[in-house]
TORRO-616429 format. One line per field, with one value per residue (C-alpha): residue number from 1; x, z, y; residue in one letter. Coordinates in pm, 1 decimal, decimal comma. Last residue first. Layout:
! residues N
k NUM:... .
px X:... .
pz Z:... .
py Y:... .
r a:... .
! end
This chain:
! residues 350
k 350:349:348:347:346:345:344:343:342:341:340:339:338:337:336:335:334:333:332:331:330:329:328:327:326:325:324:323:322:321:320:319:318:317:316:315:314:313:312:311:310:309:308:307:306:305:304:303:302:301:300:299:298:297:296:295:294:293:292:291:290:289:288:287:286:285:284:283:282:281:280:279:278:277:276:275:274:273:272:271:270:269:268:267:266:265:264:263:262:261:260:259:258:257:256:255:254:253:252:251:250:249:248:247:246:245:244:243:242:241:240:239:238:237:236:235:234:233:232:231:230:229:228:227:226:225:224:223:222:221:220:219:218:217:216:215:214:213:212:211:210:209:208:207:206:205:204:203:202:201:200:199:198:197:196:195:194:193:192:191:190:189:188:187:186:185:184:183:182:181:180:179:178:177:176:175:174:173:172:171:170:169:168:167:166:165:164:163:162:161:160:159:158:157:156:155:154:153:152:151:150:149:148:147:146:145:144:143:142:141:140:139:138:137:136:135:134:133:132:131:130:129:128:127:126:125:124:123:122:121:120:119:118:117:116:115:114:113:112:111:110:109:108:107:106:105:104:103:102:101:100:99:98:97:96:95:94:93:92:91:90:89:88:87:86:85:84:83:82:81:80:79:78:77:76:75:74:73:72:71:70:69:68:67:66:65:64:63:62:61:60:59:58:57:56:55:54:53:52:51:50:49:48:47:46:45:44:43:42:41:40:39:38:37:36:35:34:33:32:31:30:29:28:27:26:25:24:23:22:21:20:19:18:17:16:15:14:13:12:11:10:9:8:7:6:5:4:3:2:1 .
px -169,5:-481,2:-686,7:-1061,5:-992,6:-895,6:-894,0:-771,3:-506,5:-390,2:-366,7:-146,9:78,6:118,4:197,3:471,0:644,8:601,9:776,8:1057,4:1153,1:924,5:675,1:355,9:371,1:462,2:116,6:24,8:-243,4:-593,5:-866,8:-1245,6:-1479,5:-1775,2:-2002,8:-2262,4:-1992,2:-1781,5:-2085,8:-2203,9:-2531,1:-2392,1:-2100,3:-2132,2:-2236,4:-1978,1:-1723,9:-1762,3:-1730,8:-1427,8:-1245,9:-1331,7:-1201,9:-883,8:-816,4:-787,9:-434,3:-353,7:11,2:72,0:275,4:276,9:62,9:-141,1:-329,7:-471,0:-806,8:-856,1:-1225,0:-1349,4:-1612,6:-1635,4:-1969,9:-1870,9:-2183,0:-2116,8:-1768,0:-1894,3:-2174,3:-1936,6:-1744,7:-1390,5:-1058,0:-719,3:-417,3:-195,3:96,7:-126,8:-330,3:-167,8:-197,4:-407,7:-759,8:-848,8:-737,1:-1022,5:-1151,2:-793,4:-794,6:-682,1:-486,2:-222,7:29,5:-230,9:-270,1:103,8:125,5:-130,5:-302,4:-340,6:-525,7:-516,0:-804,1:-918,7:-1287,7:-1519,4:-1793,2:-1532,0:-1159,4:-888,8:-669,9:-921,7:-816,6:-1153,5:-1100,9:-1238,8:-1111,6:-888,8:-1031,3:-814,9:-627,3:-284,7:-314,1:-90,4:174,9:165,7:211,1:522,3:650,4:635,2:853,6:1097,0:1136,3:1201,2:1459,8:1625,1:1660,0:1821,4:2056,5:2167,4:2220,8:2426,8:2642,8:2685,9:2810,2:3065,9:2860,0:2796,1:2769,2:2503,7:2326,1:2308,4:2164,8:1893,8:1819,7:1772,7:1549,0:1346,8:1283,5:1181,9:947,3:767,8:738,8:660,4:935,1:869,9:1060,7:1311,2:1237,9:1508,7:1709,4:2080,4:2260,2:2611,9:2735,0:3064,0:2936,0:2946,9:2753,1:2476,5:2454,6:2444,9:2165,4:1962,9:1965,9:1655,0:1373,8:1395,3:1083,5:825,9:902,5:1255,8:1473,7:1756,9:1643,4:1272,8:1203,6:1347,1:1147,9:1261,9:1570,5:1935,9:2177,3:2548,3:2871,1:2691,9:2857,7:2576,1:2588,7:2531,9:2181,4:2102,8:2215,8:2024,3:1710,9:1606,8:1308,6:961,6:761,7:1053,2:1340,3:1683,6:1589,9:1918,9:1961,8:1968,6:1593,0:1626,3:1876,6:1650,1:1333,3:1471,0:1310,8:977,7:936,9:905,8:553,8:505,1:620,4:931,0:997,2:1368,9:1675,2:2032,0:2382,2:2329,8:2666,4:2650,4:2305,7:2426,8:2297,2:2125,1:1787,0:1897,4:1968,6:1626,2:1463,0:1613,0:1511,3:1150,5:1155,0:1244,9:1545,5:1815,7:2134,2:2452,9:2796,8:3045,3:2987,7:3187,3:3486,3:3549,9:3177,7:3060,2:2708,4:2624,5:2297,2:1971,4:1786,2:2067,8:2331,0:2589,5:2967,1:3188,0:3548,3:3622,0:3639,7:3507,6:3733,9:3676,3:3314,4:3422,3:3274,5:3303,0:2947,0:2743,4:2377,4:2083,8:1913,0:2165,0:2429,3:2610,3:2866,7:3196,2:3306,1:3508,4:3628,5:3744,4:3406,4:3256,7:3322,1:3088,9:2842,0:2532,5:2254,5:1917,1:1693,3:1367,4:1074,4:829,2:532,5:554,6:761,2:471,6:288,9:580,2:648,7:297,8:275,1:610,5:575,6:234,3:91,4:-24,6:-180,9:-373,0:-513,9:-606,9:-825,8:-1041,1 .
pz 8430,9:8641,4:8698,0:8635,8:8265,0:8325,6:7989,2:7808,2:8066,6:8072,6:7691,4:7701,2:7982,3:7824,0:7487,6:7625,1:7817,5:7515,0:7286,2:7545,2:7452,6:7391,2:7147,5:7283,8:7050,9:6725,4:6561,8:6734,5:7003,9:7007,6:7268,9:7248,7:7550,9:7418,6:7703,5:7483,1:7248,9:7522,9:7713,0:7407,4:7249,1:6905,3:6818,6:6438,8:6436,9:6679,1:6529,8:6180,7:6305,2:6515,1:6214,6:6007,5:6277,6:6324,1:5955,6:5720,2:5585,3:5238,7:5153,7:5416,4:5736,4:5786,6:6101,6:6127,2:6437,7:6642,8:6801,0:7173,8:7258,8:7614,6:7844,6:7626,5:7616,5:7597,5:7392,2:7165,4:7085,3:7018,2:6793,4:6591,7:6510,2:6620,9:6441,6:6568,9:6489,0:6221,1:6226,9:6180,8:6479,8:6700,8:7067,1:7137,9:7264,3:7635,4:7669,8:7439,5:7627,3:7720,5:8066,5:8097,6:8338,6:8093,4:8215,1:8127,7:7778,2:7722,4:7854,2:7611,9:7830,4:7547,6:7223,8:6985,2:6767,2:6406,9:6341,1:6116,8:5993,2:5914,9:5970,7:6178,6:6484,8:6762,6:7125,5:7302,3:7658,7:7999,9:8220,8:8520,4:8849,2:8994,0:9323,8:9199,3:8848,1:8912,9:9064,9:8761,1:8539,0:8730,7:8728,5:8349,4:8324,2:8591,1:8421,9:8086,4:8236,3:8420,2:8100,8:7920,9:8212,8:8208,1:7832,9:7869,1:8131,8:7914,7:7615,2:7469,2:7156,6:7219,3:7595,2:7553,7:7303,1:7575,5:7817,9:7567,3:7515,4:7888,4:7921,9:7628,9:7809,8:8127,8:7920,4:7768,7:7422,1:7446,0:7299,8:7042,2:6765,8:6920,0:7038,4:7018,3:6742,7:6670,6:6346,1:6205,3:5860,8:5725,0:5367,7:5383,5:5710,0:5541,4:5265,6:5515,9:5713,3:5399,1:5238,7:5100,7:4875,0:5029,6:5238,9:5065,2:5217,1:5327,2:5575,0:5797,0:6140,0:6086,9:6112,9:6463,7:6583,9:6616,9:6400,8:6414,7:6124,8:6203,4:6006,1:5747,5:5422,5:5328,8:4964,8:5087,5:5204,3:4878,8:4670,5:4877,7:4847,3:5143,3:5342,1:5340,3:5343,8:5350,1:5274,7:5265,9:5475,6:5534,5:5897,0:5962,5:6017,8:6302,4:6489,5:6469,7:6556,2:6847,7:7147,5:6966,1:6903,9:6526,4:6397,9:6179,4:6054,6:5858,4:5759,6:5703,2:5855,8:5735,8:5844,8:6220,2:6399,9:6449,5:6608,2:6884,8:7188,7:7347,0:7275,6:6915,3:6893,5:7034,2:6800,5:6502,0:6622,0:6670,1:6337,8:6134,3:5981,0:6164,2:5956,6:6156,9:6047,9:6334,8:6532,6:6858,4:6848,6:6842,1:6855,6:6926,5:6880,5:7051,6:6922,0:7095,7:6981,5:7101,5:7342,6:7387,6:7335,2:7372,3:7250,2:7386,8:7709,4:7689,3:7637,2:7261,2:7311,9:7377,9:7651,3:7544,3:7423,5:7108,7:7026,8:6930,4:7268,1:7539,0:7685,5:7356,6:7199,3:7036,9:6771,9:6727,2:6417,1:6409,7:6284,7:6421,9:6262,5:6098,7:6241,9:6455,6:6209,7:6369,7:6296,4:6098,6:6256,7:6032,2:6266,6:6505,5:6263,7:6017,3:6228,5:6235,8:5872,7:5763,3:5968,8:5873,3:5506,3:5439,1:5146,9:5343,1:5602,5:5359,0:5186,0:5521,7:5613,0:5869,3 .
py 1643,3:1698,8:1385,7:1420,2:1388,3:1023,9:847,1:1158,9:1253,0:891,1:891,0:1202,2:1079,1:736,7:896,4:1124,7:846,9:620,2:869,6:888,3:534,0:239,4:91,7:250,1:550,1:375,4:382,1:707,4:716,8:860,6:915,7:908,7:917,0:1115,7:1001,7:832,2:705,2:547,2:414,9:225,1:331,6:406,6:180,3:206,7:572,8:703,1:463,3:611,2:968,9:872,4:729,5:1036,2:1269,8:1063,8:1116,6:823,1:779,4:910,8:839,3:568,6:549,8:925,2:930,9:611,3:723,1:435,8:515,2:449,0:410,6:459,6:307,8:-0,4:-185,1:-552,6:-629,9:-330,4:-454,1:-804,7:-677,1:-463,4:-779,0:-846,8:-875,9:-987,0:-767,9:-924,5:-1168,4:-1469,8:-1356,7:-1094,1:-995,1:-1301,7:-1226,2:-1217,4:-854,8:-755,9:-450,3:-354,7:-199,7:161,6:376,7:494,7:235,1:-30,0:113,6:111,5:-244,8:-386,3:-652,8:-905,6:-848,3:-555,3:-439,3:-449,3:-406,0:-607,6:-376,2:-115,4:-145,8:14,3:-34,3:31,0:-23,0:-56,9:65,6:-37,2:246,0:168,3:302,8:579,8:542,9:643,6:782,9:1084,3:857,1:629,6:933,4:1041,0:683,6:677,7:986,5:863,0:525,6:691,8:928,0:639,4:439,4:732,6:797,7:435,0:453,7:773,2:608,0:298,7:492,1:251,4:194,6:-176,3:-121,0:146,9:-73,5:-338,6:-82,0:7,8:-363,5:-425,2:-120,9:-255,7:-584,5:-400,4:-175,9:-469,3:-620,2:-990,2:-1205,0:-1477,2:-1301,2:-1063,6:-709,3:-438,4:-606,1:-568,1:-645,4:-675,2:-579,3:-714,0:-752,1:-1132,1:-1106,3:-910,0:-1168,1:-1454,0:-1290,5:-1238,2:-897,4:-732,1:-848,9:-1194,7:-1160,7:-938,1:-700,4:-622,8:-805,6:-677,5:-572,5:-538,8:-911,5:-908,8:-613,0:-251,0:-277,0:-176,1:-237,0:-212,5:-163,5:46,2:154,8:398,2:282,1:-72,5:15,3:193,3:-105,1:-355,9:-145,7:64,1:-57,6:93,0:414,1:661,6:425,7:592,2:893,8:1075,1:1189,2:1566,5:1582,2:1332,1:1549,5:1853,5:1663,5:1462,0:1634,1:1657,9:1280,5:1263,4:1328,5:1148,6:811,1:712,9:354,6:415,8:581,8:634,5:730,1:712,6:746,9:1124,1:1093,1:860,8:1048,8:748,1:902,9:947,1:574,7:493,5:746,0:566,2:219,8:330,6:516,8:211,6:34,4:226,8:223,1:267,3:384,6:416,9:98,3:104,3:-131,0:-506,3:-577,1:-930,3:-1066,5:-1394,8:-1528,3:-1613,3:-1302,4:-1079,7:-1206,7:-932,6:-928,7:-621,0:-616,0:-362,8:-164,5:189,1:492,4:473,1:571,0:926,0:1145,1:1510,2:1500,2:1537,6:1591,1:1370,7:1387,3:1480,8:1249,0:1241,7:1014,7:1104,8:861,0:544,5:360,6:-1,0:-109,0:-426,5:-762,4:-1010,8:-1258,8:-1225,8:-1152,7:-1199,3:-1494,8:-1488,9:-1669,8:-1486,7:-1524,6:-1232,5:-1028,3:-1031,2:-772,9:-530,1:-606,5:-519,3:-202,9:-52,3:-154,2:-5,9:-199,8:-501,0:-279,7:-67,5:-372,9:-527,6:-232,0:-411,4 .
r f:k:t:e:p:h:l:c:a:a:v:q:r:v:a:q:v:t:r:m:g:g:e:f:d:y:f:g:v:s:c:f:q:n:h:s:v:a:y:t:g:k:l:a:q:r:l:y:a:e:e:s:a:i:s:p:p:n:p:e:l:g:g:e:n:e:v:l:i:a:h:p:n:r:a:i:v:k:e:l:s:v:t:p:p:m:g:g:v:l:t:p:l:d:h:f:l:n:v:g:g:s:l:v:l:g:e:q:p:g:g:y:t:g:l:t:g:k:g:g:s:y:y:f:t:s:v:p:t:v:g:k:l:k:e:t:t:a:a:l:g:a:k:i:s:q:v:y:a:q:a:q:k:s:v:g:f:i:r:g:l:e:l:y:r:q:y:l:l:p:m:s:r:t:e:g:t:c:v:l:t:f:g:q:i:g:n:s:a:l:q:a:r:s:f:n:s:g:p:p:f:g:s:y:t:f:f:q:e:n:g:v:v:l:d:p:s:k:s:l:l:v:e:k:s:p:y:g:n:k:g:i:i:p:i:a:n:y:a:s:t:y:g:p:y:v:p:t:a:e:n:a:t:g:v:v:s:r:a:l:g:l:g:l:l:t:e:t:a:v:q:d:m:a:v:v:h:a:p:p:a:k:f:t:v:k:r:g:c:n:d:v:t:v:p:f:s:a:t:a:a:t:t:t:s:s:g:g:p:s:s:s:a:s:h:s:s:s:s:g:c:g:t:a:l:l:g:v:g:a:v:a:a:t:r:r:l:v:r:p:a:a:k:w:r:r:t:t:r:m .
! end
């Protein structure tokens, strides 16, 4: 397993570390008094103003009450998942910075995303850079993503953020299992925070409808036993647990009996264990732009074809790929589930 790569790539290392860091979410400070026009279309603008909503708004996020006196007007999204969520809610004009960039951006958000300053391409912005954007809210994918850098302490602590009047919101809290129902809840809470509840409801419905369409296409198919490969040679990285995105794609995780993470990192398995379980498909994780020189999908597949020779997946050329962020929610997940489902079930017409 390429542990060196993982510990250098900020998005990957902090996503894994979030499971064991136990860092709390900022819940103090005041919201901005400014308001802005929100959009019901991806990344655009609308005639519906957030100021028409009822404030103050209080939500419970990661066990803390977070109160907003007005819609946040200057938001830093600490990773691409958080950024695309805000764009999906039509809040492009409020996002003043993004970090932890991966490629490609979800197609519907490309134009809006390209207009946002990247203040931490392969990691977190420094304290000085973050403050230079004058944020009143920081939004993160997982709890550790919301305000900390790597190594811990390199960015603001909760108290330091609070002293600068910056609030925080996290999509998945430490100890929670990522699931679409949980994310729907968080999207609706963001809608309340920004005064765009109707747009948030429409966003949730669009995701539900997209996933339902794939589920309908897969009705009656037999789920495919799939090895979810996350890197490594000799000893292979994988993901434990059911893996909701894989299940929605018509797959069964080959190592569903393992914990999702071990010590904040994906569990590892030997080649012999993979071969013994004989996967019928192999799902290769695509790093995208998370590191300067990521291995190509072709090179990963070439290694696995040799290392796992004799398995059903290799013998029948059943290889699929998925982006690092693709199963983490939003319209990106709708697209990824459809694409992986089409790969796992070529007999089904998508």
